[in-house]
C-alpha positions as CSV (number, residue, x, y, z in Angstrom):
1,M,131.5,154.0,94.0
2,V,130.3,151.1,96.0
3,Q,128.8,151.2,99.5
4,L,130.1,148.6,102.0
5,G,129.4,147.7,105.6
6,L,132.6,146.4,107.3
7,V,132.4,144.6,110.6
8,G,135.6,144.2,112.6
9,L,138.1,147.1,112.5
10,G,141.2,145.4,114.0
11,K,144.6,145.3,112.5
12,M,143.3,144.1,109.1
13,G,139.8,145.6,109.0
14,F,140.8,149.1,110.0
15,N,143.4,149.3,107.2
16,M,141.0,147.8,104.7
17,R,138.5,150.5,105.5
18,E,141.2,153.2,104.9
19,R,142.2,151.7,101.6
20,L,138.6,151.4,100.3
21,R,137.9,155.0,101.3
22,A,141.0,156.2,99.5
23,A,139.7,154.4,96.4
24,G,136.5,156.5,96.6
25,H,134.1,153.9,98.1
26,E,131.8,154.6,101.0
27,V,132.5,152.3,104.0
28,V,130.4,152.2,107.1
29,G,132.3,150.3,109.8
30,Y,131.3,148.6,113.0
31,D,133.6,147.5,115.8
32,R,133.0,146.8,119.5
33,N,135.6,149.5,120.2
34,P,133.6,152.8,119.9
35,D,136.8,154.7,119.2
36,V,137.1,153.3,115.7
37,S,133.5,152.4,115.0
38,D,131.2,154.4,112.7
39,T,128.0,153.0,114.1
40,G,126.9,151.8,117.5
41,S,125.5,148.4,116.5
42,L,125.1,146.0,113.6
43,E,121.5,147.2,113.4
44,E,122.6,150.7,112.8
45,L,125.2,149.6,110.3
46,V,122.5,147.8,108.2
47,S,120.2,150.8,108.5
48,A,122.9,153.1,107.1
49,L,123.3,151.0,104.0
50,D,121.2,151.2,100.8
51,A,119.7,148.0,99.5
52,P,120.9,145.8,98.0
53,R,123.6,145.8,100.7
54,I,127.1,144.3,100.8
55,V,128.5,143.5,104.3
56,W,132.1,142.3,104.8
57,V,132.9,140.5,108.1
58,M,136.4,140.6,109.5
59,V,136.1,139.0,113.0
60,P,138.0,136.1,114.6
61,S,137.3,132.7,113.0
62,G,135.1,130.1,114.7
63,A,132.3,131.0,117.0
64,P,132.7,134.8,116.6
65,T,132.2,134.6,112.9
66,R,129.4,132.1,113.0
67,E,127.5,134.2,115.6
68,T,128.0,137.3,113.5
69,V,126.7,135.6,110.3
70,A,123.7,134.2,112.3
71,E,122.9,137.7,113.5
72,F,123.1,139.2,110.0
73,S,120.8,136.4,108.7
74,N,118.1,138.2,110.7
75,L,119.2,141.8,109.8
76,L,119.9,141.6,106.1
77,S,117.3,141.3,103.4
78,E,116.8,139.2,100.2
79,G,119.2,140.3,97.6
80,D,121.9,141.4,100.1
81,L,125.4,139.9,100.1
82,L,127.6,138.9,103.0
83,I,131.4,138.3,102.7
84,D,133.4,136.5,105.3
85,G,136.9,137.7,104.9
86,G,138.3,136.2,108.1
87,N,140.4,133.1,108.5
88,S,137.4,130.8,108.9
89,R,137.7,127.1,108.3
90,F,136.3,126.2,104.9
91,T,133.9,123.7,106.4
92,D,132.1,126.6,108.1
93,D,131.3,128.2,104.7
94,K,128.7,125.8,103.5
95,I,126.8,126.1,106.8
96,N,127.0,129.9,106.7
97,A,126.0,130.0,103.0
98,E,123.0,127.7,103.5
99,L,121.7,129.7,106.5
100,L,121.9,132.9,104.5
101,A,120.5,131.3,101.3
102,S,117.4,130.4,103.2
103,K,116.7,134.2,103.5
104,G,117.7,135.0,100.0
105,I,121.1,136.4,101.0
106,G,124.2,135.7,99.0
107,Y,127.5,134.6,100.6
108,L,131.2,134.8,99.6
109,D,134.2,133.4,101.5
110,V,137.4,135.4,100.8
111,G,140.8,134.6,102.1
112,V,142.8,137.8,102.6
113,S,146.6,138.0,102.8
114,G,148.6,141.2,103.2
115,G,148.8,141.7,107.0
116,V,149.4,145.2,108.3
117,W,151.1,146.2,105.1
118,G,148.0,145.7,103.0
119,K,146.8,149.3,103.4
120,D,149.6,150.6,101.2
121,N,150.6,147.5,99.2
122,G,147.2,145.9,98.6
123,Y,145.8,142.5,99.7
124,G,146.0,139.2,98.0
125,L,142.4,137.9,97.7
126,M,141.1,134.3,97.2
127,A,137.3,134.2,96.8
128,G,134.8,131.4,96.8
129,G,131.2,131.7,95.7
130,S,129.0,132.2,92.6
131,D,129.9,134.2,89.6
132,A,127.0,136.6,90.1
133,D,128.0,137.4,93.7
134,I,131.7,137.8,92.7
135,A,130.6,140.3,90.1
136,K,128.7,142.3,92.7
137,A,131.7,142.6,94.9
138,M,134.4,143.1,92.2
139,P,134.7,146.8,92.6
140,I,135.6,146.2,96.3
141,F,138.1,143.4,95.3
142,D,139.7,145.7,92.7
143,A,140.2,148.4,95.3
144,L,141.7,146.1,97.9
145,R,144.0,144.0,95.7
146,P,147.5,145.3,94.6
147,E,147.8,147.5,91.6
148,G,148.5,145.8,88.3
149,S,147.0,142.7,86.8
150,R,143.9,141.4,88.6
151,E,144.9,137.8,88.0
152,E,148.1,138.4,90.1
153,G,146.3,139.7,93.2
154,F,142.8,138.2,93.0
155,S,141.5,134.7,92.2
156,H,138.0,133.3,92.0
157,A,139.0,129.9,93.5
158,G,135.7,128.1,93.0
159,S,132.4,127.7,94.7
160,V,131.6,128.5,98.4
161,G,134.4,127.3,100.6
162,A,137.1,127.4,97.9
163,G,138.4,130.9,99.0
164,H,139.1,129.8,102.5
165,Y,140.5,126.5,101.4
166,A,143.0,128.3,99.1
167,K,143.9,130.7,102.0
168,M,144.4,127.7,104.3
169,V,146.9,126.1,101.9
170,H,148.5,129.5,101.4
171,N,149.1,129.8,105.1
172,G,150.4,126.2,105.3
173,I,153.0,127.2,102.6
174,E,153.8,130.3,104.6
175,Y,154.6,128.1,107.7
176,G,157.2,126.2,105.6
177,L,158.8,129.3,104.1
178,M,159.2,131.0,107.4
179,Q,160.7,127.9,109.0
180,A,163.3,127.6,106.2
181,Y,164.3,131.2,106.6
182,A,164.5,130.8,110.4
183,E,166.6,127.7,110.2
184,G,169.0,129.4,107.7
185,F,169.3,132.3,110.1
186,E,170.1,130.1,113.0
187,L,172.7,128.2,111.1
188,L,174.4,131.3,109.9
189,E,174.5,132.6,113.5
190,A,175.8,129.3,114.9
191,S,178.8,129.1,112.5
192,N,182.1,130.7,113.2
193,I,182.6,131.6,109.5
194,V,180.0,134.2,108.8
195,D,180.7,137.5,110.6
196,N,177.7,139.6,109.5
197,V,174.5,137.6,109.4
198,P,172.1,140.5,108.8
199,E,174.3,141.7,105.9
200,V,174.2,138.3,104.3
201,I,170.4,138.0,104.6
202,K,170.0,141.5,103.3
203,G,172.1,140.6,100.3
204,W,169.7,137.8,99.3
205,Q,167.0,140.3,98.4
206,R,168.0,140.8,94.8
207,G,169.1,138.3,92.2
208,T,168.9,135.2,94.4
209,V,166.3,132.4,94.1
210,V,165.3,132.7,97.7
211,R,164.2,136.4,97.5
212,S,160.6,137.1,98.6
213,W,158.5,139.5,100.6
214,L,158.9,137.3,103.7
215,L,162.7,137.7,103.3
216,E,162.2,141.4,103.1
217,L,160.3,141.3,106.4
218,L,163.1,139.3,108.0
219,V,165.6,141.9,106.9
220,H,163.3,144.6,108.4
221,A,163.2,142.7,111.7
222,L,167.0,142.3,111.7
223,D,167.4,146.1,111.0
224,E,165.5,146.7,114.2
225,D,167.2,144.0,116.2
226,P,170.3,142.4,114.5
227,E,170.4,139.3,116.7
228,L,166.6,139.2,117.5
229,D,167.5,139.2,121.2
230,D,164.5,141.2,122.1
231,L,162.2,138.3,121.2
232,E,161.4,135.0,122.9
233,G,161.4,132.0,120.7
234,Y,157.8,131.3,121.3
235,V,155.5,130.9,118.3
236,E,151.7,130.5,118.2
237,D,149.8,129.1,115.3
238,S,146.5,130.4,114.0
239,G,145.1,127.0,113.2
240,E,145.4,127.0,109.5
241,G,148.6,125.0,109.5
242,R,146.8,122.3,111.4
243,W,143.8,122.4,109.0
244,T,146.2,122.2,106.0
245,L,147.8,119.0,107.4
246,E,144.4,117.5,108.2
247,E,143.5,118.0,104.5
248,A,146.9,116.6,103.4
249,I,146.1,113.4,105.4
250,N,142.5,113.3,104.0
251,N,143.8,113.5,100.5
252,A,146.9,111.4,100.9
253,V,149.2,114.3,100.0
254,P,152.6,114.2,101.5
255,A,153.4,117.5,103.3
256,P,156.6,116.9,105.3
257,V,157.8,120.5,105.1
258,I,154.5,122.0,106.4
259,S,154.2,119.3,109.1
260,A,157.8,119.9,110.3
261,A,157.2,123.7,110.4
262,L,154.0,123.2,112.5
263,F,155.7,120.8,114.9
264,A,158.6,123.3,115.3
265,R,156.1,125.9,116.5
266,F,154.8,123.4,119.1
267,A,158.4,122.7,120.2
268,S,158.9,126.5,120.7
269,R,156.3,126.5,123.4
270,Q,158.0,123.9,125.6
271,E,160.2,125.0,128.4
272,Q,160.9,121.4,129.2
273,S,160.2,118.6,126.7
274,S,159.0,115.3,128.1
275,A,159.8,113.6,124.8
276,M,163.4,114.8,124.9
277,R,163.8,113.8,128.5
278,A,162.7,110.3,127.4
279,V,165.3,110.3,124.6
280,A,168.0,111.3,127.1
281,A,166.9,108.5,129.4
282,L,167.0,105.9,126.6
283,R,170.4,106.9,125.4
284,H,171.7,106.7,129.0
285,Q,170.1,103.2,129.4
286,F,171.3,101.5,126.3
287,G,174.6,103.2,125.8
288,G,175.6,104.7,129.1
289,H,175.7,108.1,127.4
290,S,176.0,111.1,129.8
291,V,172.9,113.0,130.8
292,K,172.3,116.4,132.3
293,K,170.4,116.2,135.6
294,A,167.5,118.6,136.2
295,G,168.7,121.8,137.9
296,E,172.3,121.5,136.7
């Protein structure tokens, strides 16, 4: 049994706490929402843990995570370990690690994949940090990852920053996969040949080369809403697709699929596209092609 402090009990953190407790570990959680929190403050959380402590942070990336790490640098003690399991940019990890190292506190960055299904199915984990710190946290990783071979659900990606870098690339790939499924769905719907689109997509789940968990989730969505009419075609991005493309540029790695998927998300947010208005104007100017006037 391992004792863990868990900060951030949202969609991911809450379910992670439940999975860890089901595995027999003691988890002391903190969240700003008192209805789900076990303690009233970070100070209380630290006091409730026996040294050497392990604290896992699951809060939004950027300033919230950096501020939480800075606060823990003054609350934790030499020999303790802090894990950032959020979607932080990998460039933040070296800064966080150096701040904590100055106090003798260890640091791991862990990319976590599994979404709201992770409580039952387990989470894919990508960790960055030292071998010694990985070993300290391995009982936690083993409880969170899916059952079966450790190598198929957990990876020690490298030194500090490698875990979040791996998760960034993972999410970039996810963008491309989702876009491919989405375009296939739209093409099937647009044709006058396929009569039952949900049945076709459901039939891809076994034996085909495009089967995947993402496909299963699309089938689940179509079971609830066969034409997805209840949804607006507006898609946000968490930032990791952008970071992936920045790294592709920095390393001269062509990534046309991921870039197209990200730009498609941008396009989904435009009620009116200035670029496409310009294209329409140019076609009209050079070729006299018909245009649709605003308001028609």
